C-alpha positions in Angstrom: 0.0 0.0 0.0 2.8 2.4 0.9 4.5 1.5 -2.4 1.4 2.3 -4.4 1.0 5.6 -2.6 4.6 6.5 -3.3 4.1 5.8 -7.0 0.9 7.9 -7.1 2.6 10.8 -5.4 5.5 10.5 -7.8 3.1 10.6 -10.8 1.4 13.7 -9.3 4.7 15.5 -8.9 5.6 14.6 -12.5 2.3 15.9 -13.8 2.5 19.1 -11.7 6.0 19.7 -13.0 4.9 19.0 -16.6 2.0 21.5 -16.2 4.3 24.2 -14.7 6.7 23.7 -17.6 3.8 24.0 -20.1 2.6 27.2 -18.4 6.1 28.8 -19.0 5.5 28.8 -22.8 4.5 32.1 -24.4 3.1 32.8 -27.8 5.4 34.3 -30.4 3.0 37.2 -30.8 3.4 40.4 -28.8 1.1 43.4 -28.6 1.9 46.8 -27.1 1.9 50.6 -27.3 4.5 53.3 -27.3 4.8 57.0 -26.3 7.6 59.5 -26.8 8.5 62.4 -29.1 9.4 63.4 -32.6 11.5 65.9 -34.5 11.5 66.9 -38.2 14.6 67.7 -40.3 14.6 69.4 -43.7 14.8 72.7 -45.5 13.6 74.6 -42.5 15.7 72.6 -40.1 18.9 72.0 -42.0 21.2 72.1 -39.0 19.3 69.3 -37.1 17.9 71.4 -34.3 15.5 70.3 -31.7 13.5 73.4 -31.2 10.1 71.8 -32.0 9.9 68.4 -30.4 6.3 67.2 -30.2 4.5 64.1 -28.6 4.4 60.9 -30.6 2.7 57.6 -29.9 1.4 54.4 -31.5 0.5 50.7 -31.2 2.3 47.7 -32.6 2.3 43.9 -32.9 5.6 42.0 -32.8 6.2 38.5 -34.1 9.2 36.6 -32.7 10.7 34.4 -35.4 13.6 33.3 -33.2 15.4 34.6 -30.1 17.4 36.9 -32.5 15.0 38.1 -35.1 11.5 39.6 -34.9 9.2 41.5 -37.2 6.9 44.3 -36.2 3.8 46.0 -37.6 3.1 49.5 -36.2 0.8 52.5 -36.5 2.0 55.8 -35.2 0.9 59.4 -34.9 2.8 62.6 -34.4 3.0 66.2 -35.3 6.0 67.9 -36.9 6.9 71.4 -37.8 9.6 74.1 -37.7 10.1 77.8 -38.1 12.8 79.9 -39.7 12.8 82.0 -36.5 14.5 79.1 -34.7 17.5 79.2 -37.0 20.8 80.9 -36.3 21.3 81.5 -40.0 20.6 85.1 -41.1 19.2 84.0 -44.5 16.8 81.6 -42.9 15.6 84.2 -40.5 15.0 86.6 -43.4 13.2 83.9 -45.4 10.7 83.7 -42.5 8.9 80.5 -43.5 7.2 78.0 -41.1 4.9 75.0 -41.2 3.1 72.4 -39.1 1.9 68.9 -40.2 0.1 65.9 -38.6 1.7 62.6 -39.6 -0.1 59.3 -39.5 2.3 56.4 -40.3 2.1 52.6 -40.8 5.3 50.6 -41.0 6.7 47.1 -41.2 10.1 46.6 -39.5 12.5 43.8 -38.8 14.5 43.7 -35.6 17.9 42.0 -35.3 18.8 41.3 -31.6 22.5 41.5 -30.6 21.8 39.0 -27.8 19.4 36.1 -27.3 16.0 37.4 -26.1 13.2 35.2 -24.8 10.5 36.3 -22.3 10.5 34.0 -19.2 14.1 32.8 -19.8 16.2 34.3 -17.0 19.4 34.4 -18.9 17.8 36.0 -22.0 15.9 39.0 -20.6 17.8 42.0 -22.2 19.2 42.9 -25.6 20.0 45.9 -27.8 18.8 45.6 -31.4 18.9 47.4 -34.7 15.8 47.8 -36.8 15.1 48.4 -40.5 11.9 48.7 -42.4 9.6 50.4 -44.8 6.4 52.4 -44.2 3.9 54.8 -45.6 2.6 58.1 -44.1 0.1 60.8 -44.5 1.1 64.5 -44.1 -0.5 67.8 -44.9 1.7 70.9 -44.2 -0.1 74.1 -43.2 0.7 77.6 -41.9 -1.2 80.6 -40.5 -1.5 84.0 -42.2 -3.4 86.9 -40.7 -4.9 84.4 -38.3 -6.2 82.1 -40.9 -4.9 78.5 -41.4 -4.0 77.5 -45.0 -3.1 74.0 -46.2 0.0 74.7 -48.2 -0.3 71.9 -50.7 -3.7 73.4 -51.9 -2.1 76.9 -52.0 0.8 76.0 -54.4 3.5 78.2 -52.9 6.1 77.1 -55.4 4.0 77.8 -58.5 2.3 74.4 -58.7 -0.9 75.9 -60.1 0.6 78.7 -62.2 2.7 76.7 -64.6 5.0 74.5 -62.5 2.9 71.3 -62.5 6.0 69.2 -62.0 6.2 70.4 -58.4 2.8 69.1 -57.5 3.1 66.6 -54.6 0.9 64.1 -52.8 -0.3 63.9 -49.2 1.0 60.4 -49.1 4.6 59.2 -49.2 7.0 56.4 -48.4 9.4 56.3 -45.4 12.3 54.0 -44.4 12.6 53.6 -40.6 16.1 52.7 -39.4 17.4 52.9 -35.8 18.5 51.4 -32.6 16.7 50.1 -29.5 16.8 48.0 -26.3 14.2 45.7 -24.9 13.9 44.0 -21.5 11.3 41.6 -20.0 10.4 42.8 -16.5 8.1 39.8 -15.9 7.3 36.7 -17.9 5.2 38.0 -20.8 5.7 41.7 -19.9 8.3 43.6 -22.0 9.5 47.2 -22.0 11.8 48.9 -24.5 13.1 52.2 -25.9 14.2 53.0 -29.4 15.3 55.9 -31.6 14.3 55.4 -35.2 15.0 57.8 -38.0 12.6 58.0 -41.0 14.1 58.7 -44.4 11.4 59.8 -46.9 11.0 60.1 -50.6 9.5 63.6 -50.4 11.1 67.1 -50.2 7.7 68.7 -49.5 7.0 67.5 -45.9 7.6 71.2 -45.1 6.2 72.6 -48.4 9.7 74.0 -49.3 11.9 72.4 -52.0 13.0 74.3 -55.0 12.9 78.0 -56.1 10.8 81.1 -56.0 8.7 81.8 -59.0 7.8 85.1 -60.6 5.2 86.9 -58.4 3.5 88.2 -61.5 2.3 84.7 -62.2 0.2 84.8 -59.1 -1.2 88.2 -59.9 -2.2 87.2 -63.4 -5.6 85.8 -62.4 -6.7 88.9 -60.5 -4.1 91.7 -60.2 -6.3 93.5 -57.7 -6.7 90.6 -55.4 -3.9 88.0 -55.9 -4.3 84.5 -54.3 -2.8 83.8 -50.9 0.1 82.0 -52.6 1.3 85.4 -53.6 1.9 86.2 -49.9 2.9 82.8 -48.6 5.6 82.1 -51.3 7.8 84.9 -50.0 7.2 85.8 -46.4 10.5 87.8 -46.1 8.3 90.8 -47.0 6.9 90.7 -43.5 10.4 91.3 -42.2 10.8 94.6 -44.1 13.5 95.6 -46.5 14.1 94.0 -49.9 12.2 90.7 -50.4 14.2 87.5 -51.1 11.7 86.1 -53.6 13.1 86.7 -57.0 12.2 84.4 -59.9 14.6 81.4 -59.9 16.2 82.1 -56.6 16.7 79.2 -54.2 13.8 78.8 -51.8 14.8 75.3 -50.5 17.3 72.5 -51.2 15.9 70.0 -53.6 19.1 67.9 -53.4 18.0 66.4 -50.1 14.8 64.8 -48.9 13.0 65.6 -45.7 13.2 63.3 -42.7 11.7 62.9 -39.2 12.7 60.9 -36.1 10.9 59.4 -33.2 12.1 58.5 -29.7 9.6 56.0 -28.3 9.3 54.1 -25.0 7.1 51.0 -25.3 5.3 48.5 -23.1 4.1 45.1 -24.6 2.6 41.8 -23.6 2.9 38.2 -24.6 0.3 35.6 -23.5 0.9 32.2 -22.1 0.1 29.1 -24.1 -0.1 25.4 -23.3 1.1 24.6 -26.8 4.8 24.1 -27.6 5.9 27.0 -29.8 7.0 26.3 -33.3 10.5 27.5 -32.7 10.7 25.1 -29.7 9.7 22.2 -31.8 12.3 23.1 -34.4 15.0 23.2 -31.8 15.8 26.9 -31.6 15.7 27.1 -27.8 13.9 25.9 -24.7 12.6 27.7 -21.7 
């Protein structure tokens, strides 16, 4: 009788241990949110200043392919902008341009961990990583003039609607996120992280400034007595007094480089327990 009891107790211990081991598995999917800040770089911020940092945030889903590689889908929102008044360059101050724009972004990124990372595994709880990806974003630069907000793309400040159709641009563009980050699991299934990711874009009109001034008479042609607002928004150096900068063909922006923006984000994410053996465990990548 004692022998049978011992065997039963042993079986119960084995079953309990097996169940505890099964509970230590986590799904390869991870869901989270991020908050932080952003900064634009471009024709109005050509010296990489940080005078207009604005809040940024988003949500994401991460898929762990192995302890060293993960993919991520994200949706982010931020606001960017800059003002020539922030510049230490005398020409920029005289140019006197400014803009603001909301940005809504979706992106796909791949993360490459420098160290083995696996939630719940005590010796694999922290790693730095690099990330690369591709995304798309919506933007719509605007400014204020005499207390009225104007969407600059619809205004055509660089002559888009008076003979320079090749300068027309879209509200949608492509970005290429690339950056560095760190991640750390604080409890099994609960991960935190921080990353700095730069977005290279394919547009030079994030700030509505790219090429050259056009002849002001082109804007006056439609109604000389009441020229469109583009007449005033093309060259705002007039507001500073003295001789205006805006002469036909003179450089207004630098079309040789594209605009960019950067986000610094802190994130919190969750993985859920599963009683099923993960695929990567079956394939022999690692065990908990």
